[in-house]
GUTI-768783 format. One record per residue (C-alpha): residue in three letters; x, y, z. Coordinates in steps of 0.1 Angstrom, whole numbers, plus 5000, padded with zeros to 4 digits. Layout:
BEGIN
ALAXYZ;...
//
This chain:
BEGIN
MET500050005000;LEU501450344990;LEU501850605016;VAL499950925012;GLY502951135021;VAL505050964995;CYS502451014969;VAL502051374977;LEU505851434976;VAL506251254943;ALA503451454928;SER504951784940;LEU508451694926;GLY506851604893;GLN505251934890;VAL508452124899;MET510451944873;SER507851974846;SER508852334836;PRO511552604843;GLN508852834854;SER507852584881;ARG511352524893;LYS511852894895;GLU508652924916;ASN509752644938;LEU513052814946;ASN510953064965;PRO511152955001;VAL507753105008;VAL506252864982;LEU508252564991;TYR508152605029;PRO505252815038;TRP505252695075;ARG508752855078;THR507453195069;LYS505853385096;THR503653665085;ALA501853855111;GLY498053845106;LEU498053575080;SER497453195084;ARG499552945066;VAL497952705041;LYS497552345053;ARG497152035032;ASP494651765045;TRP495451395044;ILE493051195023;ILE493150825031;PRO490750585014;PRO488750335036;ILE490750035048;ARG489049695046;VAL490149415069;SER488849065070;GLU487348935102;ASN488848635120;SER492248705103;LYS495048485116;GLN497848735107;VAL498248925139;PRO499549185141;GLU498549285106;TYR499849605091;LEU497049805077;VAL498350155064;GLN501250395070;ILE500850775073;LYS503651025066;SER503851395072;ASP505951635050;LYS507551765082;ILE510051495080;PHE512351725061;THR512551975088;GLY512551765120;GLU511251475139;VAL507451395137;ILE505551185163;TYR502351005152;LYS499250945174;LEU496050745169;GLU492750795187;GLY489150645186;PRO487150325192;GLY489450025191;VAL492450235203;ASP491750435234;GLN487950385234;GLU485850075238;PRO486549825225;LYS490149905234;ASP493449755222;LEU492249645187;PHE494549895168;GLU497850075174;ILE500150315154;ASP503950325154;ASP504750675165;LYS507950685146;THR507050535113;GLY503250605112;TRP502250235105;ILE498750145117;LYS498249775125;SER495649545142;LYS496549385174;LYS493649115176;PRO491448925151;LEU488249125144;ASP484649005145;ARG482149165121;GLU479149055140;THR480449255170;HIS481849565152;LYS481249625116;SER483549935112;PHE485850175131;THR486450545127;LEU489850665139;LYS491750995141;ALA495451025132;PHE497651315144;ALA501151445135;LEU502951615164;SER506251775171;PRO508451655199;SER507051935219;GLY503551825213;GLU502652085188;ARG500151965162;LEU501851985128;GLU498951865106;ASN495151865109;PRO493851535122;THR493051275095;THR490051045097;ILE490750685090;GLU487750445082;ILE488350075088;TYR485649825075;VAL485549465087;LEU484949225058;ASP482348945065;GLN483148585065;ASN480548305066;ASP481248215102;ASN477548205114;ARG475047925109;PRO471448015101;THR468947935130;PHE465147885129;THR463148145149;LYS461247865167;GLU462247535180;GLU459047385168;PHE456447515143;ILE452847405147;GLY450147425121;SER446947255109;VAL445247175077;PRO441647045071;GLU441346685059;PHE440846635022;SER442546965014;ILE443546994978;PRO447247014967;GLY448747354970;THR446847445002;SER449047665024;VAL449647515059;LEU452147745077;THR455247955072;VAL458647885088;SER461448135092;ALA465148145101;THR467848415107;ASP471648445099;ALA474048675118;ASP476248725088;ASP476249025065;PRO472749045049;ASN474249205019;THR476348905011;ASP475648545001;ASN476648445036;SER473048525047;VAL471048415017;LEU468948125031;SER467347825015;TYR464647595032;SER463947235026;ILE462146935042;THR464446645049;ALA462046395066;GLN458246325071;GLU456746115099;SER452946045103;PHE450845975134;PRO449845705137;PRO453245585123;PHE453345455087;SER449645545082;ILE450545715049;ASN453745685028;LYS453345955002;THR455146285005;MET452246505015;PHE453946835021;GLY456447065003;ILE458147395012;ASN459047704993;ASN462847714997;VAL462848094996;THR459748205016;GLY459547895039;VAL455847835032;ILE454747475038;TYR451947355015;THR450147025006;ARG451646834977;ASP449246544973;VAL445646424980;GLY444646175007;LEU444646375039;ASP442046165057;ARG441846215094;ASP440445875099;MET443845745087;VAL446246005100;GLN445846275126;ALA449146465123;PHE452546485106;GLN456046575119;LEU458346735094;THR462146765097;LEU463247105083;GLN466647235071;VAL467847585064;ALA471247665047;ASP472947995040;MET474848085008;SER471647984989;GLY471847635003;MET475547574998;GLY476747705031;LEU476247635067;THR473047455077;SER470647405107;THR467647185113;GLY464247225129;ARG460847055130;ALA457147135122;ILE454046955136;ILE451046965113;HIS447646855126;ILE444946725103;THR441746895114;ASP438346725112;ILE435546825088;ASN431946705092;ASN432146435066;HIS430446155086;ALA426746155093;PRO425645975126;GLN424345625123;PHE422045435147;ASN423345115161;PRO421044925166;LYS418045065146;THR415144915167;TYR414444965205;THR411744855229;MET411045055261;PHE408445055289;ALA406745355305;MET404345375335;GLU401145565329;ASN400545895348;LYS404245945354;VAL405846265341;GLY409546355338;GLU410845995340;ASP413345855315;VAL412145545297;GLY415345455277;ARG418245545255;VAL419045525218;ASN422545505204;ALA424045665174;THR427745685165;ASP429745945145;LYS433245885131;ASP434246245133;GLU436646365160;LYS435246265194;ASN433946555215;GLY434446795186;ASP431647005171;ASN431246765142;TRP430746475165;ARG427846625184;ILE424446455176;THR421046605180;TYR417946375182;SER414346435173;ILE411046245173;ILE409646285138;LYS406746035139;GLY404445855163;ASP403946125190;SER401246365177;SER400146445213;GLY403646545224;ASN403846295253;PHE407546225248;ALA410846425244;ILE414346325235;ARG417646495245;THR421346435240;ASP423746305266;GLN426646545262;VAL429146275275;THR428045965256;ASN426346135226;GLN423345905232;GLY419646005229;ILE417545995262;ILE413745955258;SER411546085286;VAL407846135293;VAL406646495294;LYS402846445294;PRO401046175314;LEU400245855296;ASP396945685298;PHE396945305295;GLU393145295289;SER393445545260;ARG396645405243;ALA398745115254;GLU401645135229;TYR403545405210;GLN405845345180;LEU408245645176;THR410545725147;VAL413645895160;ARG416146085138;ALA419846155145;GLU421746435128;ASN424746655135;GLU424546995151;VAL426947125125;PRO425947095089;LEU427546825069;SER430446895045;ILE429846855008;LYS432546585010;ALA430346375032;PRO428546065018;PHE425046095003;VAL423245945034;ARG423246245057;THR420746125084;SER419845805102;THR416545695118;ALA415545425143;ILE412245275155;VAL411445295192;THR408445095206;ILE407145225240;LYS404745005259;VAL402545175285;LEU402244995318;ASN398845005336;GLU398345105372;ASN395245155394;GLU394445515388;ALA392645755410;PRO389245885398;ARG389146205379;PHE386846505380;ASN385246605348;SER386146965356;ASN388347105383;PRO387047325400;ILE383447215397;GLU381447515387;VAL377647565390;SER375547875384;ILE372047885399;PRO369548145411;GLU369448215448;SER365848115450;VAL366347755439;GLU364047525458;PRO365447265483;GLY365846925467;THR366747065432;VAL369646875416;LEU372347125409;ILE374846905390;THR375446545379;SER378346335366;ILE381146525384;ALA383746245382;HIS384645915365;ASP387145635369;ALA389145505340;GLU388945135353;ASN385245175359;SER385845115396;LYS383145185422;LEU383345535435;ARG382045705467;PHE381246075467;GLU381246305498;ILE381046665506;ILE383746735531;GLN383347115534;ASP379947295533;PRO379947585558;GLU376247665555;LYS375047305551;TRP373247395520;LEU374247095499;SER373646725498;ILE375246455476;ASN374346115464;HIS377245895477;GLU376945655447;THR376145875417;GLY377646205429;ASP374546405421;ILE374646735441;SER371346885453;ALA370147185472;ARG369447095508;LYS368247435520;ASN367447775506;PHE370447985496;SER370948345508;LEU373248595493;ARG373648755527;SER375648465540;PRO379148565552;TYR380548265533;ILE379548425499;LYS382248635483;LYS381448805451;ASN378348595447;LYS380348265450;TYR379747995475;ARG382547745479;ALA382447385490;VAL384847085487;VAL383846745471;LYS385846425477;VAL385746115455;THR387245775466;ASP388045465446;MET386545175465;ASP388744905449;VAL391744765468;GLY394545015468;GLY392245285456;THR392945645461;SER390845955466;ILE390846305451;MET389246635461;ALA388046925441;PRO386547265450;LEU382847325442;GLU382147685432;ILE378447775432;THR377648115416;LEU374348255429;TRP372648515408;GLU370148755424;THR366348695419;ASN363448925428;ASP362248725459;PHE361049005482;PRO358549285476;PRO359449625489;VAL357949735523;LEU356850085529;VAL358550275558;PRO357450445579;LEU353750335583;SER352750645603;GLY353751015605;ILE352751365615;LEU351851665593;CYS351852005609;SER348652195600;ASN349952525613;ARG352552555586;GLU352252655550;ARG350852395528;HIS353752385504;ARG355952305533;LEU353752015545;GLY355051675536;LEU355851335550;LEU359051165538;ILE358450795529;SER360750525517;ALA360850145513;VAL363149855522;ASP363649545501;GLY365149215510;ASP366749175476;LEU369849325462;ALA370449525431;PRO369149515404;HIS365949375420;ALA365549655447;ASP365650025442;PRO364750245424;PHE361250225440;SER358050355427;PHE355350505450;HIS351650545440;LEU348450615458;ALA346450285458;ASP343050455460;GLY342250675430;ASP339950895451;MET342850995473;ALA344551165443;SER342251465446;ASN343451535482;TRP346951385483;THR349951355460;ILE353251175461;ILE356351345448;GLN359251125439;LEU362451265453;ASN365051015443;GLU365450635438;THR364550545473;HIS362450825488;ALA359351015480;MET357251295497;LEU353551265506;GLN351851605505;PRO348251725507;VAL346851895476;ILE344252095495;ASP343952235530;ILE343451935553;ASP341651965586;GLN343151815617;GLY342551455622;GLU343751095615;PHE344050975579;SER344750625565;ILE346250655530;PRO346750335509;ILE350050345491;THR351550095466;VAL355350065464;SER357049855437;ASP360649765430;SER362749745398;GLY363149365397;SER362349145368;PRO359549075372;SER358749365395;LEU357149305429;PHE354949535448;SER353149565482;ASN350249775495;ALA350349945529;LEU348150195548;LEU350050505559;ASN348550655590;VAL348951035589;THR348151255618;VAL347351615609;CYS347651855639;PRO349252175650;CYS352852125658;ASP355452285680;ARG358952375669;ALA360052015674;GLY357351895649;GLN355251725676;CYS351551765679;MET350552035703;SER347251885714;VAL348651685743;THR351351935750;ALA349052235752;ALA346652055775;ALA349551975798;ILE350852325798;PHE347452505803;GLY345852245825;ALA348452095848;ARG351352345850;VAL349752685846;GLY346352615859;ILE344352825835;SER340652775837;PHE338452665809;ILE336753015806;ALA340153185803;LEU341152945776;MET337953005757;ILE338553385759;ILE342053345745;MET340853125716;ALA338053375708;SER340553665707;VAL342653465683;ALA339753395661;PHE338653755661;LEU342153865650;PHE342153605623;LEU338753735610;LEU340154095610;LEU343053975589;LEU340853795564;LEU338654105561;ALA341754325555;VAL342854085528;ALA339454085511;VAL339254465511;ARG342654485496;SER341854245469;CYS338654425460;THR340354765457;ARG342754625431;ARG340254495407;GLY339554815388;VAL341854885358;LYS341455175334;LYS340355055300;GLY342855095272;GLY345555205296;GLY348155035318;LEU347555235350;LEU346555035381;ILE343555175400;GLY343655205438;GLU347355145439;SER348555105475;ALA351955075490;ASP350754775511;ASP351554445495;VAL348954175497;ARG350153825487;ASP347553575476;ASN347853195473;VAL347453045439;PHE345952685437;ASN346852445410;TYR343652285396;ASP345552075371;GLU348951915368;GLN351352175355;GLY354852105342;GLY356451915371;GLY353851635374;GLU352951545409;GLU355151815423;ASP352852085409;GLU349651955425;ASP350352165456;ALA349552525463;PHE352452765467;ASN352953105482;ILE353753355455;ASP355653575480;LEU358553325479;LEU359053385442;ARG359653755439;THR359454095457;PRO357054335440;ASN359054645452;ASP361954525432;MET359954565400;VAL358454915404;LEU358355075369;PRO357755435359;PRO354155525353;GLU354655585316;SER355755235311;PHE352355095319;SER350855265289;GLN353155095264;PRO351154825246;GLY354254655232;PRO355354295236;GLY357354355267;PHE359554595287;PRO363154625275;ASN364654675309;TRP362654405327;LYS364554085340;GLN363353745351;PRO363353745390;LEU365953505404;ARG365153185423;LYS366753195457;ASP365752845467;ALA367352665438;PRO370152425450;TYR372752455421;ASN372352815409;LEU371952695373;PRO370652935348;SER366852915343;PRO365152955310;ALA363253285304;TYR359653245313;PRO357253405288;ARG355853745298;LYS352953925282;PRO351254255289;GLN347454265292;GLY346054085262;GLU342953905250;PRO341453635274;THR341653385246;ASP345453395248;ILE345553275284;GLU345552905275;ASP348452945251;PHE350253155277;ILE349852885304;GLY351052615280;ASP354152815272;CYS354852855309;LEU354452485314;ASP357052405287;VAL359552635302;ALA358952495337;ASP359552145325;ASN362952245312;ASP363952445342;PRO366952265359;ASN366352445392;VAL362852315398;PRO362651935402;PRO362951805428;PHE363452125448;ASP360552315432;THR357952505452;ALA355752675427;LEU356052775390;ILE355853135381;TYR352853215359;ASP352353585368;TYR351953805398;GLU348853985409;GLY349954255433;ASN351754575437;GLY353854635406;SER352354335387;LEU352754335349;ALA349554155343;GLY347254325367;SER344454165386;LEU342653865373;SER339354055377;SER340454285349;LEU340554015323;ALA338154095294;SER336554375314;SER336554755312;SER335654895346;SER333554655367;ASP332854285372;GLU329454325356;ASP331054385322;GLN333054055324;ASP332053745305;TYR333253425322;ASP331453175301;TYR334653055284;LEU335952935317;ASN333352655316;ASP335152505287;TRP338352465308;GLY337052205331;PRO335052165363;ARG337552345385;PHE337552665363;LYS333752635361;LYS333752675399;LEU335952985395;ALA333553125370;ASN330553075393;MET332453275420;TYR332553585398;ASP329453535378;PRO326753385400;ARG324253395372;
//
């Protein structure tokens, strides 16, 4: 190897000798020896050493081995000392290289290993004896050349793979791999794979070479057909890998390849016929097993068998399941068997895999077997035809009536005994031989043992044969209500106070019924005697109560009023009763004053009979004066100016009359009573200006219907028709209109007192009745048309026209 310093020197000498001009320039010391010239402020020009990379083979046996020599041009002027630094010299790994400080030779001290250190980068220095650096440091690259000194090795000690049976040639199984520590850029690490041996399990089960390997990629694949898991379950392959493309160092390994199962075998019954026995009336018991085998891998998914009953069990009495350990089918009873109905069953059982069969399986994919099951007889308990026993009857069923028959039977036609073991009310009887259940006594829905109209008892049936058993069932009797009792009027006596207004007189009556709904209320009350209707009336208040009221003024005394009350049953029942009514003056407590007054005046106070007569005469005289004042007031209001609306004899005093109803008006029986008009409105609230009475129009624009203060709900009442003085022939239409409005008034029934027809007093819009069809006096009036309205109005006509 040529030294760099020598090369540079020879090149320089060649250039100096090439031309006279060059030699002349070289004679200049500044040019030839620039480091000898010291110029202040200027740096000398240095020349770098350029040394090409040095390549050294690893594992070299020539130690020490001279690698390269460096030289500095300072050798002409004095002594140069060479130094070397870097990894391999004074840095780890140390002591691999050294330099001769006199000659500049670099040499290796030990054999190199490329797998440990592929290259080294060193620094070379040229120094003076005083330690002054004469040259810039030079970089020296040393590369270690690779030798094939490493064997390739597999990445695993054992490779494991699998391939389905009957795989076609070329099916990839697994990939093996190996590594080599040599230089990957050389042939020393180019690997080649091969299979050197094949062993089957079980041994010698197959002799063909079933697998191949790609020598470059290491992929193992199938080479031939015939991978049948029934014959061979696995293979062990011996592998080899070699570097230098198969020509170098080698290593061995192994691969285990399992042959996986596919579902290519359908299960098969062995044997195909079975006989089993099952006891009747037993549920949940296993009666036997059927056996089917499968050649696929045991305990694998393809080996599992599922069984089904495909024929012979239309009633669903049997079921079959799979024993997960033995893979057998277990037949059990899921519904009771009846020997008398059917003594033998012939079932067709099918076996098939849970996993669908492969297309490579044989054509026969399922297997069937015949299972004969014989039913064993036993002495059965009797059975009820229905459980519970249900009967629906009316509560009024007569004792001795048969309620139900044929409640139980026995499959073996054994003799049975029937009993009623629970009957709280002792209402039932049973025929011990036939089981017919009859009514022993009358039923009553008011029994505490009846809940929601159901009466419950318990019936027992016993098999009288040897070893016979007994059973029990509840008997549920549903009782439906019948109309058995007529309603009874309550109370049967009462008191009416004669010293009160007639519209406030009334006796509250009701009824009681031994039946329940819907055969009880609502009740209807009627007067049984038609003649009583002229003096008394019954006003229905609600579904259970009514009010008995007099229609006319009733004198004091005792009255027996026949009343009929009926219920709402189907058919309806009724009863007649005499209601004893006592009419008398009452005290504040509502009791008759006859006995009380006698006690007060006779016993306690001691008033004599003459004093009592004087008091009573004074009261009668005051009463006559009051009647006279009322009569005079009534007569002074009869005159009305003809053609005008002014009232004659108008007085600030207000006289209130009573109006009697002589026919049923609007509210039915409620309107047969007389009412006091003063409860309806106050005349002073309707005082109109005098000029308004002269208006003959249809009504007054500012007039409003007076409000009812006794209505319970404050509902709006319809407007009653109002008319000014008109023709007498319009009175009938006017009354009819009032009746229609009263019928639709929500504030009247059942709280009504009297309907408003018109007012005849101070401030009346209609004036006095005496002014109807008259001009100035009663003599001008014609009351003949009142005869056409009925006998009661005829009486009114006779009062004003005695002709």
